[in-house]
C-alpha positions in Angstrom: 34.4 -2.5 63.0 35.8 0.9 61.3 34.6 1.6 58.1 37.3 2.7 55.0 35.7 5.0 52.3 37.9 4.7 49.2 39.7 7.6 48.4 37.7 7.8 45.4 34.7 7.8 47.0 35.7 10.8 49.8 37.0 12.8 46.3 33.7 13.0 44.8 31.8 13.5 48.1 33.9 16.0 49.2 33.9 18.1 44.8 29.9 17.6 46.1 29.4 19.1 49.0 31.0 21.8 47.3 28.1 22.3 44.7 26.0 22.4 47.5 27.6 25.1 48.7 27.6 27.0 46.0 24.2 25.7 45.2 23.0 27.9 49.1 25.4 30.4 49.9 24.9 31.7 45.6 21.2 31.7 45.7 21.5 33.4 49.3 24.1 36.2 48.3 22.5 36.8 45.1 18.9 37.8 47.4 20.3 39.7 50.2 22.0 41.6 47.2 19.4 42.1 44.8 17.8 43.6 48.0 19.9 45.9 49.6 21.5 47.1 46.6 24.9 46.5 47.9 28.3 45.9 44.7 30.1 44.1 47.5 27.3 41.3 48.0 26.6 41.4 43.8 30.6 40.4 43.5 30.2 38.0 46.2 27.3 36.5 44.6 29.2 36.5 41.0 32.2 35.1 42.3 29.9 31.7 43.8 28.6 31.4 41.1 31.6 31.1 40.0 32.8 28.4 41.8 29.7 26.7 42.4 30.4 26.5 37.8 34.1 25.2 38.8 33.1 23.0 41.9 30.5 21.2 39.1 33.7 20.7 37.0 36.0 19.9 39.6 33.3 17.0 40.1 33.6 15.8 37.3 37.2 16.1 37.0 37.6 13.9 39.9 34.7 11.2 38.6 37.0 10.4 35.1 40.9 11.1 36.6 39.7 8.1 38.9 38.8 5.6 35.5 41.7 3.5 35.5 44.3 3.1 32.3 42.9 1.5 28.8 44.2 1.4 25.4 43.8 4.3 24.4 45.1 6.4 28.0 48.1 4.5 28.7 48.8 6.8 31.4 45.6 7.5 32.9 42.9 9.9 32.5 44.7 12.3 35.7 45.5 14.9 33.7 41.4 15.6 34.2 42.5 17.4 37.1 44.6 19.5 35.9 42.5 20.6 32.7 39.6 21.9 35.6 42.3 23.7 37.6 43.6 25.8 34.3 39.3 26.0 33.5 38.6 27.0 37.0 41.4 29.2 37.3 40.1 31.6 33.9 37.1 32.0 36.1 38.0 33.3 38.6 40.0 35.8 37.1 37.1 37.0 34.3 35.3 37.3 37.5 37.4 39.7 39.8 37.6 42.0 36.4 34.2 42.1 36.1 33.8 42.7 39.7 36.2 45.2 39.4 35.2 47.2 35.7 31.7 47.4 37.9 33.1 48.8 40.8 35.5 51.3 39.2 32.5 52.3 36.5 30.4 53.4 39.7 33.0 54.9 41.7 34.0 57.0 38.5 30.5 57.7 38.4 29.2 58.2 42.3 25.2 56.1 41.2 24.4 57.1 44.1 22.3 54.5 46.4 20.7 52.7 49.5 22.2 49.7 51.4 19.7 47.5 53.2 22.6 46.0 55.6 21.2 44.0 57.4 20.0 40.9 55.9 23.3 41.3 53.6 25.6 41.6 57.0 23.8 37.9 58.1 24.5 36.0 54.3 27.5 36.9 54.9 28.6 35.8 57.9 26.8 32.2 57.0 29.5 32.5 54.0 32.0 32.5 56.2 31.6 29.7 58.1 30.4 27.4 55.1 33.4 28.2 53.7 35.9 27.3 56.6 34.2 24.5 56.9 33.9 23.2 53.3 37.7 24.3 52.0 39.2 23.1 54.8 37.2 19.3 53.9 38.4 20.2 50.1 42.4 21.3 51.7 42.8 17.5 53.4 40.8 15.4 50.6 43.5 17.4 48.6 46.3 16.3 49.9 45.6 13.6 51.0 44.4 12.0 47.1 47.3 14.8 46.1 44.3 16.5 44.1 45.2 19.9 41.5 41.3 19.5 41.5 40.5 19.3 45.0 42.9 21.5 45.4 41.9 24.4 43.2 38.3 24.4 44.1 39.9 24.3 47.5 42.1 27.5 47.0 38.8 29.1 45.4 36.4 28.3 48.5 39.1 29.7 51.3 40.0 33.2 48.9 35.6 33.5 49.7 36.8 33.4 53.3 38.6 36.6 53.8 36.7 38.1 50.0 33.4 37.8 52.6 34.5 38.6 55.2 35.5 41.9 53.7 32.5 42.6 52.4 30.3 42.0 55.5 33.0 44.3 57.3 32.6 46.4 54.6 28.8 46.4 54.9 29.1 47.0 58.7 31.0 49.9 58.5 28.5 51.3 55.7 25.5 50.7 58.8 28.0 52.7 61.8 29.2 56.0 59.1 26.5 55.9 56.6 29.5 56.2 53.7 28.3 54.1 51.1 32.0 54.5 48.4 33.0 52.0 50.9 30.1 49.5 49.4 32.9 49.1 45.4 36.1 49.7 47.8 35.2 46.8 49.4 34.1 45.0 46.2 37.3 46.0 44.4 39.2 44.2 47.0 37.8 41.1 47.3 38.5 40.9 43.2 41.9 41.7 43.8 42.5 38.8 46.4 40.2 36.8 43.5 42.4 37.3 41.0 45.2 36.1 42.6 43.9 32.8 44.0 42.7 32.5 40.2 46.1 33.4 39.3 48.3 30.2 41.0 45.8 27.9 40.8 46.4 28.4 37.3 49.4 28.9 37.6 50.5 25.6 39.2 47.7 23.6 36.1 49.0 25.1 33.3 53.0 24.0 34.9 51.1 20.2 34.9 49.5 19.6 32.1 53.2 20.9 29.8 54.9 18.3 31.9 56.0 20.4 34.1 59.0 18.4 36.2 58.1 18.1 39.6 59.7 20.6 42.7 62.9 20.1 43.3 62.6 19.4 46.8 60.9 15.8 45.3 63.8 15.5 42.8 66.6 15.5 46.1 64.0 12.9 47.9 63.7 10.6 45.0 68.1 10.8 44.2 68.5 10.3 47.9 66.6 7.3 48.0 68.8 5.9 44.9 71.8 7.1 46.5 70.9 4.9 50.0 71.0 1.7 47.4 74.3 2.0 45.9 73.5 2.4 43.0 74.9 5.0 40.4 72.5 7.4 38.7 72.8 7.8 34.4 73.9 11.8 34.6 70.4 14.5 34.6 68.6 11.2 33.6 65.3 12.2 35.5 61.9 12.7 33.9 59.6 13.4 36.6 55.9 15.2 36.3 52.8 15.5 37.7 49.0 14.2 35.6 46.2 14.7 37.7 47.1 13.1 41.2 49.5 10.8 40.3 53.3 11.2 39.2 55.3 9.9 36.5 58.9 8.7 37.6 61.6 7.9 34.4 65.0 7.0 35.7 68.4 5.6 34.1 70.2 3.2 36.7 73.7 2.2 36.6 75.6 -0.7 37.0 78.4 -2.5 36.6 79.9 -4.3 33.9 80.4 -8.0 35.9 76.7 -7.2 37.1 73.6 -9.8 36.4 70.6 -9.2 34.8 69.2 -10.9 38.3 71.2 -8.4 40.9 69.8 -5.2 38.5 66.0 -6.3 39.0 66.7 -6.7 42.6 68.0 -3.3 43.2 65.8 -1.7 41.2 63.0 -3.2 42.6 64.1 -2.3 45.6 64.6 1.7 45.0 60.5 1.5 42.8 60.1 0.7 45.6 61.4 2.8 47.9 59.6 5.4 46.1 55.7 4.3 45.8 57.1 4.5 50.0 57.4 8.3 49.5 54.9 8.6 47.1 51.9 6.1 47.1 50.3 7.2 44.0 53.1 7.1 40.7 54.3 5.5 38.7 57.9 3.7 37.8 59.8 2.8 35.0 63.3 2.1 35.6 66.0 1.5 32.3 69.5 -0.7 33.8 72.5 -0.4 32.0 76.4 -0.8 32.2 78.1 2.1 33.8 80.3 1.6 30.9 78.5 2.2 28.5 78.1 4.7 26.3 76.9 5.2 21.7 79.7 5.1 20.8 82.1 2.1 22.9 84.1 0.1 21.6 84.9 -2.7 24.3 83.1 -5.9 23.7 81.4 -6.3 26.8 81.4 -10.8 26.1 85.8 -11.3 26.5 
């Protein structure tokens, strides 16, 4: 008998895996940075510590977002995930700015240092492998559950793959050439990648918090379902937004004057069922009205 894990349980387990991996990598990078004196490794340690804090926030958010709607939160608790994504994005940006500041300072003042790179190279190689595995898991579950916080955490770790790989290559070049100035240069490269990821995550999370409309592709799919059921959508009447892992969709459908309430209800149910198939985790509200209706209508519809 195949045992299927509940999606909310899977989200929590994946977020927990992220916490564990970030603890291990943070400790390894701190030790490697202290032993080697490498700014690029230290910057990666700072990055991993921000990852750790972000993964804690992610775990909290997926736990809270799984709570069903109640009297105080009739639309559910999904925005906990959007808020977590925004906080994580800001943390990533701050970490990148700090790394750039330290790197530029080191280049300007030409601080001499020695790097012991063998242990650092080994640690960064381990970091690349671990981040490939954990980020893949996070993004896979994020896609299954439409979780913005798991997506943010997965994207965060995916930038770690490239940044860790950049540091790894830099350390190897330093070992071969002896040019230690490559270290802060690599650190700046890492910081730019980190900043870009933070900006993307913050922008998407802020859009959800401000109830930005769903993408045009989603709106077109909803309209095609409505048109396919021979019913008229009132002009400019679609309101659709993302709330954490769920979608909230409001529609106004228009029917011929002679359509009975029972017929309207059946058609609305049919439209709702098809949208639910397309977006399983969504809330749909449909208002129906006569196609001839307007606020100043003088027609006597009883005749």
